[in-house]
C-alpha positions as CSV (number, residue, x, y, z in Angstrom):
1,M,117.1,37.7,109.2
2,T,120.7,36.9,108.1
3,S,123.4,37.6,110.7
4,S,126.4,39.8,109.7
5,S,128.7,36.8,110.2
6,E,126.6,34.7,107.8
7,V,126.7,37.4,105.2
8,H,130.5,37.8,105.7
9,N,131.0,34.1,105.4
10,A,128.8,33.8,102.3
11,I,130.7,36.7,100.5
12,V,134.1,35.1,101.5
13,A,132.9,31.8,100.0
14,A,131.7,33.6,96.8
15,N,135.1,35.2,96.5
16,E,136.7,31.8,96.8
17,T,134.5,30.6,93.9
18,F,135.5,33.7,91.9
19,M,139.2,33.0,92.5
20,T,139.0,29.3,91.7
21,T,137.0,30.0,88.5
22,F,139.4,32.7,87.3
23,N,142.5,30.7,88.2
24,R,141.3,27.8,86.0
25,G,140.9,30.3,83.1
26,D,137.1,30.1,82.9
27,A,135.9,33.5,81.6
28,A,132.4,32.3,81.0
29,G,132.3,30.9,84.5
30,I,133.3,34.3,85.9
31,A,130.6,36.1,83.9
32,A,128.1,33.7,85.4
33,L,129.0,34.9,88.9
34,Y,127.5,38.3,88.1
35,T,123.9,39.4,88.1
36,E,122.0,39.7,84.8
37,N,123.0,43.4,84.5
38,G,126.2,43.1,86.4
39,Q,128.9,45.7,85.8
40,F,132.7,45.6,86.0
41,L,134.5,48.9,86.4
42,A,138.2,48.4,85.6
43,P,140.8,51.1,85.4
44,N,141.4,52.7,82.0
45,S,138.2,51.3,80.5
46,D,134.5,52.1,80.2
47,L,131.7,50.3,82.1
48,V,131.5,46.6,81.2
49,T,127.8,45.5,81.4
50,G,126.2,42.1,80.9
51,K,127.3,38.5,80.7
52,A,128.8,38.6,77.1
53,A,130.8,41.8,77.8
54,L,131.9,40.5,81.2
55,Q,133.1,37.2,79.6
56,A,135.1,39.2,77.0
57,A,136.6,41.5,79.5
58,F,137.8,38.7,81.8
59,Q,139.0,36.7,78.7
60,A,141.1,39.8,77.8
61,F,142.7,39.8,81.3
62,M,143.5,36.1,80.9
63,D,144.9,36.7,77.3
64,M,147.2,39.4,78.7
65,G,148.8,36.8,80.9
66,V,146.9,37.2,84.2
67,K,146.9,33.6,85.6
68,A,145.6,34.2,89.1
69,V,143.7,36.7,91.2
70,K,143.8,36.6,94.9
71,L,141.0,38.4,96.8
72,E,141.5,39.5,100.4
73,T,138.2,40.5,102.0
74,V,138.8,43.5,104.4
75,E,135.2,44.4,105.2
76,V,131.7,43.1,104.5
77,E,128.4,44.8,105.3
78,G,125.0,43.3,104.6
79,Y,121.8,45.3,103.8
80,G,119.1,42.6,103.3
81,D,119.5,41.1,99.8
82,T,122.5,43.3,99.1
83,A,126.0,43.5,100.6
84,S,129.2,45.5,100.1
85,D,132.6,44.0,100.1
86,V,135.9,46.0,100.4
87,G,139.2,44.3,99.8
88,R,142.6,44.0,98.3
89,Y,143.9,42.0,95.3
90,P,147.0,41.1,93.4
91,L,146.8,39.9,89.8
92,E,149.5,37.3,89.2
93,G,151.2,36.1,86.0
94,E,153.4,33.1,85.3
95,G,155.2,31.9,88.4
96,G,153.3,34.2,90.8
97,Q,154.8,37.4,89.3
98,V,152.7,40.3,90.6
99,L,151.3,42.2,87.5
100,D,149.1,44.5,89.5
101,K,147.9,45.0,93.0
102,G,145.1,47.2,94.3
103,K,141.8,47.4,96.0
104,Y,138.2,46.7,95.1
105,I,134.6,47.4,96.2
106,V,131.9,45.0,95.2
107,I,128.1,45.5,95.6
108,W,126.6,42.0,95.9
109,K,123.0,41.1,95.3
110,Q,121.1,37.9,96.0
111,E,119.6,36.3,93.0
112,R,117.6,33.1,93.5
113,G,119.2,32.6,96.9
114,Q,122.8,33.0,95.6
115,W,125.1,36.0,96.1
116,K,126.2,37.5,92.8
117,L,128.5,40.4,91.9
118,H,126.4,43.3,90.8
119,R,128.8,46.3,90.7
120,D,132.5,45.5,90.8
121,I,135.1,48.2,90.8
122,I,138.9,47.7,91.0
123,N,141.8,50.2,91.0
124,S,145.5,49.7,91.2
125,S,147.6,50.7,94.1
126,M,150.8,50.6,92.0
127,P,152.4,53.9,90.8
128,A,151.2,55.2,87.5
129,P,153.7,54.7,84.7
130,E,155.7,57.8,83.9
């Protein structure tokens, strides 16, 4: 049985890997952090499912000028081989300019002993453009 602090620490460490991988511009590396049928649910777009689509989606973020993502874990709950993670994020451009900030929920699954993102939803906390 895994303790709740062990799950929390494992998810925080996985988020660190996500940030490092994104911040070096490695869209393929980001896609590899998801389960085989992982999904990303970004605002103003349809479901993004599978490694190739995930890589393309994150490459598009990078191509739009997003240079860094910072994840702040607020809450982690473990349920055996799955866990939920609630947190906040800013997306940063050149020189740390905040392009977006918001919140997320990730459902994590263990695959071959490694925590992977399974369902990942983000939404902005910034006012909608008029």
